[in-house]
VMD Tcl script that draws the C-alpha trace (Angstrom):
set ca {
  {81.91 102.79 88.36}
  {83.93 101.80 85.27}
  {84.93 105.45 84.78}
  {86.16 105.62 88.38}
  {88.15 102.41 87.95}
  {89.66 103.72 84.70}
  {90.62 106.97 86.42}
  {92.27 105.17 89.32}
  {94.14 102.72 87.10}
  {95.31 105.56 84.85}
  {96.93 107.29 87.81}
  {99.02 104.33 88.93}
  {102.80 104.47 88.35}
  {103.96 103.33 84.94}
  {105.41 99.78 85.28}
  {109.18 99.64 85.31}
  {109.07 96.10 83.88}
  {107.14 95.00 80.81}
  {106.27 91.70 79.17}
  {106.01 93.39 75.80}
  {109.76 93.51 75.21}
  {111.67 90.95 73.20}
  {115.27 89.85 72.92}
  {116.99 89.21 69.63}
  {120.52 88.61 68.49}
  {122.21 88.32 65.17}
  {124.58 85.35 65.14}
  {128.02 86.23 63.89}
  {129.93 83.88 61.64}
  {132.75 83.53 64.14}
  {130.53 83.11 67.21}
  {132.09 80.40 69.36}
  {128.98 79.54 71.41}
  {130.44 80.75 74.70}
  {128.02 82.20 77.27}
  {129.58 85.57 77.98}
  {126.52 87.02 79.74}
  {127.01 84.61 82.62}
  {130.56 85.92 82.99}
  {129.34 89.41 83.82}
  {129.83 90.67 87.39}
  {127.29 89.32 89.84}
  {125.85 92.79 90.53}
  {125.04 93.25 86.82}
  {123.33 89.85 86.69}
  {121.15 90.92 89.62}
  {120.27 94.14 87.80}
  {119.30 92.14 84.69}
  {117.01 89.87 86.70}
  {115.34 92.86 88.39}
  {114.33 94.13 84.96}
  {112.48 90.94 84.01}
  {108.83 90.00 84.65}
  {108.67 87.91 87.80}
  {108.07 84.58 86.04}
  {111.05 85.07 83.75}
  {113.18 86.30 86.65}
  {112.46 83.15 88.65}
  {113.20 80.93 85.65}
  {116.73 82.28 85.39}
  {117.60 79.89 88.25}
  {117.55 77.10 85.64}
  {119.97 78.75 83.20}
  {123.13 77.50 84.88}
  {124.75 77.14 88.27}
  {126.05 80.71 87.90}
  {122.45 81.98 87.82}
  {121.02 79.68 90.48}
  {121.11 82.19 93.36}
  {120.78 85.42 91.36}
  {117.00 85.68 91.67}
  {117.18 85.47 95.46}
  {119.87 88.14 95.57}
  {118.25 90.55 93.13}
  {115.72 93.05 94.52}
  {112.25 91.65 93.81}
  {110.04 93.27 91.18}
  {106.51 91.84 91.25}
  {103.56 92.94 89.12}
  {100.51 90.76 89.64}
  {99.33 91.39 86.07}
  {102.40 89.47 84.88}
  {100.94 86.36 86.52}
  {97.60 86.63 84.73}
  {97.34 85.10 81.22}
  {96.91 87.67 78.46}
  {93.47 86.31 77.52}
  {92.24 86.81 81.09}
  {93.62 90.35 81.25}
  {91.90 91.24 77.98}
  {88.63 89.83 79.37}
  {89.04 91.87 82.53}
  {89.35 88.79 84.74}
  {90.58 89.22 88.30}
  {93.35 87.25 89.93}
  {92.23 83.65 90.48}
  {92.91 81.48 93.53}
  {95.82 79.87 91.69}
  {97.40 83.25 91.02}
  {96.84 84.40 94.60}
  {98.82 81.31 95.64}
  {101.56 82.22 93.14}
  {101.86 85.74 94.55}
  {102.06 84.38 98.08}
  {104.73 81.88 97.05}
  {106.90 84.56 95.44}
  {106.62 86.86 98.45}
  {107.39 84.03 100.86}
  {110.36 82.62 98.95}
  {112.18 85.86 98.20}
  {114.29 87.14 101.13}
  {114.07 90.78 100.03}
  {114.49 93.60 99.56}
  {111.39 94.20 97.42}
  {112.05 96.94 94.89}
  {108.46 97.05 93.56}
  {105.33 95.14 94.58}
  {102.46 96.24 92.35}
  {99.14 94.50 93.10}
  {96.33 96.07 91.07}
  {94.36 93.05 89.80}
  {93.35 91.58 93.15}
  {90.01 91.56 94.93}
  {90.87 90.82 98.56}
  {87.32 90.31 99.80}
  {87.77 86.53 99.99}
  {91.48 86.58 100.77}
  {91.76 88.47 104.05}
  {94.22 85.99 105.55}
  {96.52 86.28 102.54}
  {96.29 90.06 102.72}
  {97.42 90.18 106.35}
  {100.24 87.69 105.72}
  {101.48 89.61 102.71}
  {101.33 92.92 104.59}
  {103.59 91.47 107.26}
  {106.05 90.21 104.65}
  {106.12 93.60 102.93}
  {106.88 95.36 106.19}
  {109.58 92.87 107.17}
  {111.41 92.82 103.83}
  {111.96 96.48 103.05}
  {109.54 97.11 100.19}
  {110.51 100.34 98.41}
  {107.60 100.75 96.00}
  {104.11 99.50 96.87}
  {100.91 99.73 94.82}
  {97.96 98.10 96.55}
  {94.62 98.37 94.73}
  {91.60 96.43 95.93}
  {89.55 96.00 92.79}
  {85.92 96.66 93.80}
  {83.53 95.51 95.04}
  {83.70 96.19 98.04}
  {85.35 99.60 98.54}
  {85.13 99.85 102.32}
  {87.62 97.17 103.33}
  {89.98 98.40 106.01}
  {93.62 98.30 104.98}
  {95.74 96.10 107.29}
  {97.65 98.26 109.79}
  {100.83 96.30 108.96}
  {101.10 98.27 105.72}
  {101.91 101.36 107.77}
  {104.90 99.53 109.21}
  {106.67 99.54 105.83}
  {109.23 102.11 106.92}
  {111.47 101.62 103.84}
  {108.81 102.82 101.39}
  {109.78 105.41 98.77}
  {106.50 105.22 96.81}
  {103.04 104.22 98.05}
  {99.77 104.07 96.08}
  {96.56 102.84 97.73}
  {93.30 102.33 95.82}
  {89.77 101.44 96.94}
  {90.46 101.12 100.66}
  {89.25 102.51 103.94}
  {92.21 103.44 106.11}
  {92.31 102.61 109.81}
  {92.71 105.40 112.35}
  {96.34 106.00 111.58}
  {97.23 108.15 114.58}
  {95.95 105.40 116.87}
  {98.15 102.66 115.46}
  {101.00 101.16 117.53}
  {104.23 103.19 117.66}
  {102.44 106.42 116.76}
  {100.93 105.24 113.49}
  {102.40 105.53 110.01}
  {105.99 106.77 109.90}
  {107.60 106.91 106.47}
  {111.04 108.50 106.80}
  {111.96 107.76 103.15}
  {108.59 108.22 101.36}
  {108.77 110.57 98.38}
  {105.54 109.79 96.49}
  {102.05 109.13 97.87}
  {98.88 108.38 95.93}
  {95.52 107.97 97.67}
  {92.99 106.79 95.10}
  {89.32 106.37 96.02}
  {90.50 105.70 99.54}
  {88.56 106.81 102.61}
  {90.34 108.62 105.40}
  {89.90 111.58 107.74}
  {91.59 114.96 107.45}
  {93.42 114.23 110.70}
  {94.86 111.01 109.26}
  {95.97 112.75 106.07}
  {97.72 115.44 108.07}
  {99.38 112.74 110.18}
  {100.71 110.99 107.06}
  {102.08 114.25 105.67}
  {103.73 115.10 108.98}
  {105.22 111.59 109.19}
  {106.76 111.77 105.70}
  {109.46 114.47 105.89}
  {110.84 113.70 102.41}
  {107.47 113.56 100.59}
  {107.67 115.41 97.26}
  {104.58 114.28 95.35}
  {101.01 113.88 96.64}
  {98.10 112.64 94.49}
  {94.49 112.61 95.73}
  {92.03 110.98 93.31}
  {88.25 110.50 93.63}
  {87.14 111.86 96.97}
  {84.87 109.12 98.33}
  {85.41 109.24 102.07}
  {88.26 111.73 101.83}
  {88.37 114.97 103.84}
  {86.47 118.03 102.58}
  {89.11 120.28 104.11}
  {92.62 119.46 102.91}
  {95.50 121.20 104.64}
  {98.79 120.89 102.82}
  {101.92 120.98 104.92}
  {105.27 119.54 103.95}
  {108.80 120.85 103.97}
  {109.68 118.76 100.90}
  {106.36 118.88 98.94}
  {106.95 119.90 95.34}
  {103.87 118.67 93.48}
  {100.24 118.14 94.58}
  {97.55 116.85 92.24}
  {93.80 116.57 92.80}
  {91.77 114.57 90.27}
  {87.96 114.35 90.39}
  {88.09 115.51 93.97}
  {85.19 117.24 95.72}
  {86.13 119.49 98.64}
  {85.17 122.66 100.43}
  {88.69 124.00 100.90}
  {92.22 123.20 99.78}
  {94.61 125.14 101.97}
  {98.33 125.45 101.28}
  {99.48 126.07 104.85}
  {103.23 125.54 104.84}
  {104.88 124.19 101.70}
  {108.10 126.16 101.08}
  {109.19 124.00 98.10}
  {105.79 123.53 96.41}
  {106.17 124.17 92.67}
  {102.99 122.72 91.19}
  {99.35 122.57 92.34}
  {96.99 121.03 89.79}
  {93.24 120.58 90.16}
  {91.80 118.32 87.47}
  {88.00 118.35 87.68}
  {88.08 119.43 91.31}
  {84.40 120.13 91.80}
  {82.31 121.41 94.68}
  {79.82 119.66 96.93}
  {76.26 120.87 96.35}
  {76.05 124.65 96.00}
  {79.21 125.36 97.98}
  {82.28 127.11 96.59}
  {85.64 125.36 96.63}
  {88.07 127.77 98.25}
  {91.76 127.64 97.35}
  {93.76 129.18 100.20}
  {97.40 130.22 99.88}
  {99.15 130.88 103.16}
  {102.74 129.96 102.30}
  {103.89 128.77 98.88}
  {106.84 131.01 97.93}
  {108.03 128.76 95.06}
  {104.71 127.91 93.44}
  {105.15 128.19 89.66}
  {102.27 126.19 88.11}
  {98.64 126.51 89.23}
  {95.41 125.32 87.59}
  {92.69 124.74 86.76}
  {90.98 127.39 88.84}
  {87.28 127.57 87.94}
  {85.97 131.12 87.65}
  {82.42 129.86 88.18}
  {82.91 127.50 91.12}
  {86.16 128.32 92.94}
  {87.08 131.04 95.38}
  {90.59 132.24 96.18}
  {92.15 133.40 99.42}
  {95.73 134.62 99.67}
  {97.09 135.22 103.13}
  {94.24 136.81 105.04}
  {92.63 138.35 101.94}
  {89.59 136.78 100.30}
  {89.85 137.69 96.64}
  {86.78 139.48 95.28}
  {85.93 141.31 92.08}
  {86.87 144.67 93.61}
  {90.08 143.44 95.28}
  {92.95 145.67 94.19}
  {96.44 144.51 93.27}
  {98.53 144.28 96.43}
  {101.72 142.49 97.54}
  {99.78 141.04 100.50}
  {97.26 139.45 98.13}
  {99.58 138.04 95.49}
  {101.70 135.01 94.65}
  {104.47 136.49 92.48}
  {106.24 133.15 91.92}
  {103.47 131.74 89.66}
  {104.53 131.68 86.00}
  {101.87 129.37 84.50}
  {98.20 129.79 85.39}
  {95.24 127.81 84.03}
  {91.63 128.95 84.51}
  {88.32 127.51 83.36}
  {85.96 130.32 82.39}
  {82.79 131.01 80.45}
  {83.84 134.06 78.45}
  {80.21 134.93 77.76}
  {79.33 135.23 81.46}
  {80.31 138.65 82.83}
  {80.52 137.40 86.41}
  {83.07 134.74 85.45}
  {85.13 137.16 83.37}
  {85.19 139.53 86.36}
  {86.37 136.66 88.54}
  {89.00 135.75 85.95}
  {90.44 139.27 86.10}
  {90.35 139.26 89.91}
  {92.39 136.02 89.81}
  {94.90 137.60 87.44}
  {95.56 140.47 89.83}
  {96.90 137.92 92.32}
  {99.60 136.59 90.00}
  {101.54 139.61 88.72}
  {104.34 137.66 87.01}
  {102.39 135.18 84.87}
  {104.14 134.36 81.60}
  {101.79 131.67 80.24}
  {98.05 131.65 80.73}
  {95.74 128.78 79.81}
  {92.01 129.35 79.47}
  {89.61 126.46 79.13}
  {86.58 127.96 77.44}
  {83.41 126.65 79.09}
  {80.53 126.41 76.64}
  {77.60 127.13 78.94}
  {74.42 129.15 78.68}
  {74.90 132.93 78.75}
  {72.42 135.24 80.46}
  {71.20 138.15 78.38}
  {72.46 141.62 79.31}
  {72.00 145.15 78.08}
  {75.75 145.80 78.03}
  {77.55 144.76 74.81}
  {80.34 142.26 75.44}
  {82.99 144.46 73.81}
  {82.02 147.45 75.95}
  {82.11 145.35 79.12}
  {85.64 144.12 78.35}
  {86.89 147.61 77.59}
  {85.68 148.87 80.96}
  {87.68 146.28 82.91}
  {90.65 147.63 84.85}
  {94.04 147.10 83.27}
  {96.18 144.50 85.01}
  {99.95 144.64 85.42}
  {100.67 141.08 84.28}
  {98.67 141.62 81.07}
  {100.61 144.72 80.18}
  {104.14 143.55 80.85}
  {104.52 139.82 81.59}
  {102.18 137.47 79.72}
  {104.00 136.02 76.72}
  {101.77 133.08 75.83}
  {98.02 132.59 75.80}
  {96.50 129.14 75.18}
  {92.74 128.98 74.70}
  {91.43 125.41 75.06}
  {88.07 124.13 73.79}
  {88.02 127.03 71.34}
  {84.69 127.37 69.50}
  {85.30 130.60 67.62}
  {82.13 132.28 68.93}
  {81.69 136.04 69.26}
  {82.48 136.06 72.98}
  {85.83 134.37 72.46}
  {86.64 136.58 69.48}
  {85.86 139.84 71.32}
  {87.83 138.62 74.33}
  {90.86 137.87 72.15}
  {90.63 141.27 70.50}
  {90.54 143.03 73.86}
  {93.20 140.82 75.42}
  {95.66 141.17 72.58}
  {95.22 144.92 72.61}
  {96.37 144.95 76.23}
  {99.06 142.25 76.35}
  {102.09 144.14 75.11}
  {104.63 141.32 75.65}
  {102.67 138.61 73.81}
  {104.76 136.24 71.69}
  {102.40 133.34 70.98}
  {98.65 132.77 70.82}
  {97.58 129.11 70.69}
  {93.98 128.17 69.95}
  {93.09 124.54 70.69}
  {89.89 124.09 68.71}
  {87.05 121.85 69.86}
  {85.01 121.89 66.66}
  {86.18 119.33 64.10}
  {84.99 121.52 61.24}
  {87.94 123.82 61.98}
  {90.44 121.01 61.56}
  {90.79 120.96 57.77}
  {93.78 122.73 56.28}
  {91.80 125.25 54.21}
  {89.45 126.15 57.03}
  {92.34 126.48 59.48}
  {94.19 128.92 57.23}
  {91.07 130.97 56.61}
  {90.22 131.06 60.28}
  {93.73 132.14 61.22}
  {93.41 135.12 58.90}
  {90.14 136.07 60.56}
  {91.74 135.85 64.00}
  {94.73 137.86 62.81}
  {92.45 140.58 61.47}
  {90.93 140.94 64.94}
  {94.30 140.93 66.66}
  {96.31 143.43 64.65}
  {98.09 144.58 67.78}
  {99.83 141.22 67.89}
  {101.95 142.10 64.86}
  {104.50 144.06 66.84}
  {104.96 143.62 70.57}
  {106.99 146.01 72.71}
  {110.00 143.81 72.05}
  {109.65 144.37 68.30}
  {108.92 140.69 67.69}
  {106.02 139.41 65.65}
  {103.54 137.37 67.67}
  {102.86 133.85 66.38}
  {99.31 132.51 66.12}
  {98.91 128.73 66.34}
  {95.80 126.68 65.70}
  {95.76 123.19 67.21}
  {93.38 120.64 65.75}
  {91.10 118.48 67.93}
  {93.16 115.33 67.32}
  {96.01 116.93 69.24}
  {93.94 117.16 72.40}
  {94.33 114.31 74.84}
  {92.76 113.33 78.12}
  {94.43 114.51 81.28}
  {97.68 112.68 81.86}
  {98.54 112.23 85.52}
  {102.13 111.26 84.77}
  {102.75 114.29 82.56}
  {101.15 116.60 85.12}
  {103.36 115.34 87.92}
  {106.58 115.26 85.93}
  {108.49 118.33 87.05}
  {110.73 118.03 83.99}
  {107.67 118.95 81.87}
  {107.68 122.73 81.96}
  {104.01 123.25 81.04}
  {101.72 120.31 81.93}
  {98.65 121.99 80.40}
  {99.94 122.09 76.82}
  {98.63 119.48 74.35}
  {101.30 116.89 73.65}
  {101.07 117.48 69.92}
  {100.86 120.93 68.40}
  {99.83 121.35 64.80}
  {102.58 123.21 62.99}
  {100.24 125.36 60.87}
  {100.92 128.90 62.01}
  {100.25 132.42 60.87}
  {101.65 135.86 61.57}
  {100.45 139.26 60.44}
  {103.74 139.92 58.69}
  {103.29 136.80 56.58}
  {100.94 136.64 53.62}
}
mol new
graphics top color blue
foreach p $ca { graphics top sphere $p radius 0.5 }
foreach p [lrange $ca 0 end-1] q [lrange $ca 1 end] { graphics top cylinder $p $q radius 0.2 }
display resetview
């Protein structure tokens, strides 16, 4: 359960206000003691107050008469963790009765609007009355950003229907709830005309309710589904404004992109299957999709249009998504069936420029066919020959299957410019071993020396320390071109024209 809680908390929006900051000033010799901050325009004073933790913001009323009404005029920013003493937060303590009363007082006293209300430390099991009162206040006072996490246990509390009356919402994150039947709520259920970001974290709901929320949020750009307890096994994605969809630790039978004309990024982080079923990824309409991963060559199936992709499926415009530039696949390079599936996936994305492979270290069944011979007999693929510029191999062990794959791949990829190996074995991390290993790799990839463009291909080795856990915020940031790259890349590099 702690891992689930950590996952959910790690996916919440980064606070816009922090208690860690400090103010300092260097007194000048000719300082006359005049309070010039209070002379700033009233709108700027309100902006200053909205950037303070709620306790400090409320205390500004005591600064001077000029500040007395600023807090009531400034959009409210409330993080419940700012009301919990540091020692209690470090001990993992939940919000106490006193702090529940403080939250209620702040919400009741402030006339709105509420810029951010972020409640992630509360267990509402014993505070149902407060929860319903607060939900009504949030709906009545134009809350723009709402994070509502019910710290377990329990995890089956039904969210108050009043939350779905918050029509001014731009961002909504719900964690550890069971949603009511949304379509049956008064006034047609949830209608969010301004919502741009939705996170459903360990929150139970039906597929019909999810589809209703998507249909009722015409401006929704980002959707995050985390931990699939009680969530639909069939997820249909429709949205005229959807640009980014993330699944994290989500078990499903099918994820179907039905109608998402602006979708740029679809990321599956540890999207596993239920029992022995195969998770099918269906692409009906995603003309702008650029980033896709991680597909799992051992557990996922792919359907494009009306074509179910199989090992013998030929390259065809009707069974392709030409817009994809970055593709990530998890594959056991020692399992022939998974390598075959990998190549069948590649045929569907003819314009890939960067490919990420997460090497799965699993048991390999014995076979009479040598690995090198098997790879050589695979059909050539258009994107390998003319488009792929970068290959990143994650969890690299340096075994014979990976080495023979690299040799075959680099002999085919004529446009390659960079090969990045993210090692998983710490013994490869030392400087001397890294240099030696790079020479070994280069000796097996002589064709990388000169691509068709006449450029020398760079080989990079990334040490284990550079690898980091999945970052939800990085993955959903559309300004980050490649969300699968490690944040730090070791600058030791080698080319065949070098030493």
